[in-house]
C-alpha positions as CSV (number, residue, x, y, z in Angstrom):
1,M,-6.6,-34.8,22.2
2,Q,-6.4,-35.3,18.6
3,T,-3.8,-32.7,17.1
4,L,-5.3,-30.9,14.4
5,T,-2.7,-30.1,11.2
6,S,-4.9,-29.9,7.6
7,Q,-5.7,-26.8,6.6
8,A,-9.6,-27.9,6.8
9,D,-9.1,-28.5,10.3
10,W,-7.1,-24.8,10.7
11,I,-10.4,-23.2,8.7
12,T,-12.9,-25.3,10.9
13,R,-11.3,-23.6,14.0
14,A,-10.8,-20.3,12.4
15,S,-14.7,-20.6,11.8
16,A,-15.2,-20.9,15.3
17,A,-12.5,-18.1,16.9
18,L,-12.7,-15.7,14.1
19,P,-15.1,-13.4,12.7
20,A,-16.0,-14.4,9.1
21,A,-13.6,-17.0,10.0
22,G,-10.3,-14.7,9.3
23,F,-8.2,-11.8,10.3
24,G,-10.0,-9.7,7.6
25,N,-7.1,-9.3,5.6
26,F,-7.3,-11.9,2.6
27,D,-9.2,-15.0,1.6
28,P,-9.9,-17.4,4.9
29,G,-10.0,-20.0,2.3
30,I,-6.3,-20.7,2.8
31,V,-4.1,-20.9,6.0
32,I,-0.4,-20.3,5.3
33,D,2.0,-22.1,7.3
34,R,5.5,-20.5,6.3
35,G,7.2,-18.6,4.1
36,E,10.8,-18.6,2.4
37,G,12.4,-16.5,-0.2
38,A,9.7,-16.2,-3.0
39,H,7.5,-19.0,-1.5
40,V,4.8,-19.5,0.9
41,W,3.5,-23.0,2.0
42,D,0.0,-23.6,3.2
43,A,-1.2,-25.5,6.1
44,D,-1.4,-28.9,3.5
45,G,2.0,-28.1,2.3
46,T,1.5,-27.0,-1.0
47,R,3.9,-24.4,-2.3
48,Y,3.4,-21.3,-4.1
49,I,4.9,-18.7,-5.6
50,D,4.3,-15.4,-3.5
51,Y,3.1,-12.4,-5.3
52,L,1.3,-11.4,-2.5
53,I,4.4,-11.1,-0.1
54,G,2.3,-9.9,3.2
55,S,0.7,-7.2,1.0
56,G,4.3,-5.5,0.1
57,P,6.3,-5.5,3.3
58,M,8.7,-8.7,2.1
59,L,10.5,-7.0,-0.8
60,L,13.4,-9.0,-0.2
61,G,11.6,-12.4,0.2
62,H,10.7,-14.1,3.4
63,G,13.4,-14.8,5.8
64,H,16.1,-13.0,4.2
65,P,19.5,-14.0,5.8
66,E,20.9,-10.6,6.3
67,V,17.5,-9.0,8.1
68,M,16.9,-12.2,10.0
69,E,20.7,-11.6,11.5
70,A,19.9,-8.4,12.4
71,V,16.7,-9.3,13.9
72,L,18.5,-12.2,15.7
73,Q,21.0,-9.4,17.3
74,Q,18.6,-7.5,18.7
75,L,16.1,-9.8,20.3
76,P,18.4,-10.6,23.5
77,R,19.1,-7.0,23.4
78,G,15.3,-5.9,24.2
79,M,12.0,-6.4,22.1
80,T,10.4,-2.8,23.2
81,F,11.1,0.0,25.5
82,F,8.2,2.3,25.3
83,A,11.6,4.7,25.0
84,N,14.0,6.0,22.6
85,N,16.2,3.8,21.3
86,S,19.2,4.2,18.7
87,A,18.0,1.6,16.3
88,G,14.8,3.9,15.9
89,I,16.8,7.0,15.7
90,E,19.0,5.4,13.2
91,L,16.5,4.3,11.0
92,A,14.8,7.8,11.1
93,E,17.7,9.0,10.0
94,A,18.0,6.6,7.1
95,I,14.4,7.9,6.2
96,I,15.3,11.5,6.1
97,D,18.4,10.7,3.7
98,A,16.1,8.6,1.2
99,V,12.8,10.9,1.4
100,P,12.8,13.9,-0.4
101,C,9.8,15.5,1.8
102,A,11.1,14.0,5.1
103,E,13.1,16.7,7.4
104,Q,11.6,14.6,10.5
105,V,9.8,11.4,11.6
106,R,7.1,10.4,13.8
107,Y,6.5,6.7,14.5
108,V,3.5,4.6,14.4
109,T,2.8,1.0,14.2
110,S,0.6,0.4,11.3
111,G,0.0,2.6,8.1
112,G,-3.8,3.2,8.9
113,E,-2.5,4.8,12.3
114,A,0.1,7.0,10.0
115,D,-2.7,8.2,7.4
116,M,-4.6,9.1,10.5
117,Y,-2.2,11.2,12.2
118,A,-1.2,12.6,9.0
119,M,-4.7,14.0,8.3
120,R,-5.1,15.5,11.8
121,L,-1.8,16.9,11.6
122,A,-2.9,18.8,8.4
123,R,-6.2,19.9,10.4
124,A,-3.7,21.1,13.4
125,A,-1.5,23.0,11.3
126,T,-4.1,24.6,9.2
127,G,-7.0,25.4,11.4
128,R,-9.2,24.0,9.1
129,D,-11.4,20.7,9.0
130,K,-12.0,19.3,5.7
131,I,-9.7,16.9,3.7
132,V,-9.5,16.0,0.0
133,K,-9.2,12.3,-0.9
134,F,-9.6,10.5,-4.2
135,E,-12.3,7.9,-4.9
136,G,-11.0,4.5,-4.6
137,G,-7.8,5.9,-2.7
138,Y,-6.7,3.5,0.3
139,H,-5.6,5.2,3.4
140,G,-6.3,2.5,6.3
141,M,-9.1,2.2,8.6
142,S,-10.0,5.3,10.2
143,A,-13.2,7.0,9.8
144,E,-11.8,9.7,7.2
145,A,-10.0,7.1,5.2
146,Q,-13.5,4.9,4.9
147,M,-14.9,7.4,2.4
148,S,-15.7,6.2,-1.0
149,L,-12.6,3.7,-0.9
150,A,-14.9,1.0,-3.2
151,P,-18.3,2.3,-3.5
152,D,-20.8,0.6,-5.6
153,R,-22.9,3.3,-6.3
154,R,-22.2,6.3,-8.2
155,V,-23.0,9.9,-6.5
156,N,-21.7,13.3,-7.7
157,F,-18.4,14.8,-6.4
158,P,-17.8,15.8,-4.0
159,Q,-20.0,13.8,-1.9
160,A,-18.4,11.3,0.1
161,V,-20.0,7.6,0.1
162,P,-19.0,5.7,3.6
163,D,-17.5,2.3,3.5
164,S,-18.2,0.9,6.8
165,A,-20.8,1.0,9.2
166,G,-20.5,2.9,12.5
167,V,-18.9,6.2,10.5
168,P,-20.3,9.4,12.0
169,E,-22.2,11.5,9.7
170,A,-20.0,14.4,10.8
171,V,-17.0,12.8,9.8
172,R,-18.9,12.0,6.1
173,A,-19.5,15.8,6.1
174,E,-15.7,16.9,6.2
175,M,-14.9,14.8,3.6
176,L,-14.4,16.1,0.0
177,I,-14.1,13.4,-2.7
178,A,-12.2,14.0,-6.2
179,P,-12.0,11.7,-9.2
180,F,-8.2,10.9,-9.6
181,N,-6.0,12.2,-12.8
182,D,-8.8,15.3,-13.1
183,L,-6.7,18.3,-12.7
184,A,-9.9,20.4,-13.8
185,Y,-12.2,19.0,-11.2
186,L,-10.0,19.5,-8.5
187,D,-9.0,23.2,-9.3
188,S,-12.7,23.8,-9.0
189,L,-13.2,22.0,-5.9
190,L,-10.3,23.7,-3.8
191,T,-11.5,27.1,-5.4
192,E,-15.0,26.6,-4.2
193,Y,-13.7,25.4,-0.5
194,T,-10.9,28.1,-0.1
195,G,-10.2,28.6,3.1
196,H,-11.6,25.2,4.4
197,V,-9.8,22.6,3.2
198,A,-6.5,21.3,5.7
199,G,-5.4,18.8,3.6
200,L,-4.8,16.5,0.6
201,I,-4.0,13.0,1.1
202,V,-3.5,11.1,-2.2
203,E,-1.8,7.6,-3.0
204,P,1.0,8.5,-6.1
205,L,0.3,5.4,-7.5
206,Q,-3.5,4.7,-6.5
207,R,-4.0,1.1,-5.7
208,V,-2.4,0.3,-9.5
209,I,-3.8,3.0,-11.4
210,P,-0.7,5.2,-12.3
211,P,-1.1,9.3,-12.5
212,A,-1.4,10.6,-15.7
213,P,1.8,13.0,-16.9
214,G,1.5,16.1,-14.9
215,F,-1.0,15.3,-12.6
216,L,0.9,15.1,-9.4
217,Q,3.0,18.1,-10.1
218,G,-0.6,19.5,-11.0
219,V,-1.8,18.4,-7.4
220,R,1.4,19.9,-6.2
221,D,0.9,23.2,-7.4
222,L,-3.0,23.4,-6.5
223,C,-2.2,22.6,-2.8
224,T,0.3,25.5,-2.9
225,K,-1.9,28.0,-4.3
226,H,-4.4,27.1,-1.7
227,G,-2.8,26.6,1.4
228,V,-3.6,22.7,1.4
229,V,-1.0,20.5,3.4
230,L,-0.6,17.9,0.5
231,I,0.0,14.3,1.9
232,F,1.3,11.5,-0.3
233,D,0.2,7.7,1.0
234,E,3.3,6.2,0.7
235,I,2.6,3.4,2.7
236,V,2.7,0.6,-0.3
237,T,5.0,3.0,-2.8
238,G,7.3,3.8,-0.4
239,F,10.7,2.2,-0.9
240,R,9.1,0.2,-3.8
241,L,8.8,2.6,-6.9
242,A,12.3,4.0,-5.9
243,Y,14.6,3.8,-2.8
244,G,13.1,7.3,-2.3
245,G,9.7,6.2,-2.7
246,A,7.1,7.6,-5.4
247,Q,8.1,11.2,-4.9
248,A,11.7,10.3,-5.9
249,H,10.0,8.1,-8.7
250,Y,7.5,10.9,-10.2
251,G,9.8,14.1,-8.9
252,V,7.1,15.6,-7.0
253,T,7.5,16.6,-3.3
254,P,4.6,16.5,-0.6
255,D,4.5,18.3,2.4
256,L,4.3,15.2,4.2
257,C,4.3,11.4,3.5
258,T,3.2,8.3,5.4
259,L,5.7,4.9,5.2
260,G,5.1,1.6,6.3
261,K,5.4,-1.9,4.7
262,I,8.8,-2.0,3.5
263,T,10.0,0.6,5.8
264,G,9.7,-2.1,8.8
265,G,11.1,-4.8,6.6
266,G,8.3,-7.2,7.6
267,F,7.7,-6.0,11.2
268,P,4.9,-3.6,12.2
269,L,6.2,0.1,11.9
270,A,5.1,3.2,10.1
271,A,5.8,6.7,9.9
272,I,4.6,10.2,9.0
273,A,7.8,12.1,7.7
274,G,7.5,15.9,6.3
275,R,8.7,19.4,6.6
276,R,9.8,20.5,10.2
277,D,7.2,23.5,10.7
278,L,4.6,20.6,10.3
279,M,6.3,18.1,12.5
280,D,6.5,20.9,14.9
281,H,3.0,20.0,16.0
282,F,4.1,17.1,17.7
283,D,6.1,19.3,19.8
284,K,4.0,21.1,22.6
285,S,6.9,23.3,23.6
286,I,7.3,24.7,20.2
287,V,3.4,25.0,19.3
288,G,1.8,25.6,22.6
289,A,-0.8,23.1,24.0
290,D,-3.6,24.3,21.7
291,R,-2.0,23.6,18.4
292,W,-0.4,20.5,19.8
293,L,-1.0,17.1,18.3
294,M,-0.6,14.2,20.8
295,Q,0.2,11.2,19.6
296,L,1.7,8.0,21.2
297,G,1.8,4.3,20.7
298,T,3.1,1.3,22.6
299,L,5.2,-0.2,20.0
300,S,6.0,2.8,18.0
301,G,9.9,3.0,16.8
302,N,10.2,-0.8,18.2
303,P,13.8,-1.5,18.1
304,V,13.3,-5.0,16.6
305,A,11.0,-3.6,13.5
306,S,13.7,-0.7,13.3
307,V,16.8,-3.0,12.7
308,A,14.8,-5.0,10.4
309,G,13.7,-1.8,8.3
310,L,17.6,-0.6,8.7
311,K,19.1,-3.8,7.1
312,T,16.3,-3.9,4.1
313,M,17.3,-0.2,3.3
314,E,20.8,-1.2,3.3
315,V,20.3,-3.8,0.7
316,L,17.9,-2.1,-1.5
317,R,20.4,0.7,-1.8
318,R,22.8,-1.6,-3.1
319,D,23.8,-1.4,-6.9
320,G,21.2,-2.6,-9.4
321,Q,18.5,-3.4,-7.0
322,Y,15.8,-1.5,-8.5
323,A,16.9,-1.9,-12.2
324,R,16.5,-5.9,-11.7
325,L,13.0,-5.2,-9.7
326,R,11.9,-3.4,-12.9
327,A,13.4,-5.9,-15.2
328,T,11.3,-8.9,-13.5
329,G,8.3,-6.9,-13.1
330,E,8.6,-6.0,-16.6
331,R,8.8,-9.2,-17.8
332,L,6.0,-10.7,-15.8
333,M,4.0,-7.7,-17.4
334,Q,4.7,-8.9,-20.9
335,M,4.0,-12.6,-20.3
336,Q,0.5,-12.1,-19.1
337,T,-0.3,-9.5,-21.7
338,D,1.0,-12.1,-24.2
339,A,-1.1,-14.6,-23.0
340,L,-4.4,-12.9,-23.0
341,A,-3.7,-11.1,-26.4
342,A,-2.9,-14.5,-27.9
343,H,-6.8,-15.6,-27.3
344,G,-8.1,-12.0,-28.0
345,I,-9.2,-11.5,-24.4
346,P,-9.7,-7.4,-23.9
347,H,-7.7,-6.2,-21.1
348,R,-4.9,-3.7,-19.6
349,I,-2.1,-4.4,-17.3
350,V,-2.5,-1.1,-15.4
351,G,0.5,0.0,-12.8
352,D,4.2,0.1,-12.4
353,A,6.7,-2.6,-13.2
354,T,7.0,-2.8,-9.2
355,L,3.2,-2.9,-8.6
356,F,0.5,-3.9,-11.1
357,D,-2.3,-6.2,-12.4
358,V,-4.5,-7.4,-15.1
359,V,-7.7,-5.2,-15.5
360,F,-10.5,-6.7,-17.7
361,V,-11.5,-3.9,-19.7
362,D,-11.1,-2.7,-23.2
363,R,-10.4,1.2,-22.3
364,D,-7.6,2.3,-20.3
365,V,-7.9,2.8,-16.4
366,R,-7.5,6.4,-15.4
367,D,-9.8,6.3,-12.1
368,Y,-11.7,4.2,-9.9
369,R,-14.7,4.1,-12.2
370,D,-12.9,2.7,-15.1
371,W,-11.4,0.1,-12.9
372,H,-14.6,-0.3,-11.2
373,G,-16.3,-1.1,-14.6
374,H,-14.1,-4.4,-15.2
375,D,-15.0,-7.8,-15.9
376,R,-15.3,-9.4,-12.6
377,A,-15.9,-13.0,-13.8
378,R,-13.0,-12.9,-15.8
379,N,-11.1,-11.4,-13.1
380,A,-12.4,-14.5,-10.6
381,I,-11.6,-17.1,-13.5
382,W,-8.1,-15.5,-14.0
383,N,-7.2,-15.6,-10.3
384,D,-8.5,-19.0,-9.2
385,T,-6.6,-20.6,-12.1
386,L,-3.4,-18.7,-11.2
387,R,-3.9,-20.1,-7.3
388,A,-4.4,-23.6,-8.7
389,H,-1.5,-23.8,-10.6
390,G,0.6,-22.4,-7.8
391,I,0.6,-18.5,-7.9
392,F,-0.3,-16.8,-4.9
393,K,-1.6,-13.3,-5.2
394,S,-4.2,-10.8,-4.5
395,P,-7.3,-10.4,-6.8
396,G,-6.4,-6.7,-7.5
397,K,-2.4,-6.9,-7.3
398,M,0.7,-8.5,-8.1
399,Y,3.6,-7.6,-6.1
400,P,7.5,-8.7,-7.6
401,S,9.8,-9.4,-5.4
402,L,13.9,-9.5,-5.4
403,A,13.6,-13.5,-4.1
404,L,12.1,-14.5,-7.7
405,S,14.5,-16.8,-9.6
406,E,14.3,-17.7,-13.4
407,E,12.3,-21.0,-12.2
408,D,9.7,-19.2,-10.5
409,L,9.4,-16.6,-13.5
410,A,9.0,-20.0,-15.8
411,R,6.5,-21.6,-13.5
412,T,4.6,-18.2,-13.4
413,G,4.6,-18.0,-17.1
414,A,3.1,-21.6,-17.3
415,A,0.3,-20.7,-15.2
416,V,-0.4,-17.7,-17.0
417,A,-0.8,-19.4,-20.1
418,K,-3.3,-21.8,-18.4
419,A,-5.2,-19.0,-16.9
420,A,-5.5,-17.1,-20.0
421,R,-7.2,-20.4,-21.5
422,A,-9.3,-20.9,-18.8
423,V,-10.7,-17.0,-19.5
424,A,-10.8,-17.7,-23.0
425,G,-12.6,-21.0,-22.4
426,A,-15.4,-19.2,-20.1
427,V,-15.8,-16.7,-23.0
428,A,-16.4,-19.3,-25.6
429,N,-19.1,-21.0,-23.6
């Protein structure tokens, strides 16, 4: 039997074995063979500078030697137990020390699970049913989260637009959608639904859209006023914007937060963290059967993921790590805006130095509808040209990592200049 090794061969096999020829996560037209440091190689051996970094977890880069050593020490001791283990307990303690809202931690395996349980926990604690989310916010794949994530049609707020088939109408009716960065609207919404809203879930940095000054504190104040559980979805921002996450970076403390990605050091691990009185609803002996939130998972608190997360967090605590990450991100942002400005191409660099992207618009981006109006044709040319010149990134995000070298940044700058010229050439034609 012939051994198939080329990328084209793997894509053919994926087309037969996988719906839409992929895992549902990323462009199925590329098959990654391996990663090392700030680089990945496809199945044909082409090397890329990796700004996708597994959609965020690999902040230290692929195969960081200290993380690998910790994992290799754990493997012969056991890979999973479906029981408490010392590494998972130690990681929970480290999260509590780092994250302002965290008084207790409950593990799950994926960020989507964490968000689902956080919303359910808000309902359990308040006895209410409705959840507020912001249009364009991503909170996993639960029925609640698949509302107005990426709607192509505009509807009046707070009506929810399902993003997927298979979502019950009853779920849609309990979701209230608001525009990001609009406190006046949120105030009117929570006032109208006083006594009915259990929780509000928000990405403190929504995809790449930053909160306007005072917005997060305003959301905090309104949730307190109306007795609404405030949930920060920190799956992406946790341990990225700062060691204590976005809540430490912005100085606003939610009632609950969800964590994932970096927290597991590249392995499947996520968590809900928050105030003890809310987390008590995971303990039947405290709240009773009627108010108890049942939650369990085969791989929750997995010891391999826990030691990887612990070592990653240890590395991130070292002096200068976040200053270096931000300095790298600022250089990347500047090289892109300089290249595009040189050709007079309207754009905004949107986000934080630790997570951002180019958006081809001629106005500031404050919410999903501003972002949705970007020039998709230019965006496609930009990203395709970057890929063709060795830059591996999401179509809508660029994740800097601590593994990037000066050579990587120089190569990125050269690719960015070519991408800007390609966009300019398309505009001229």
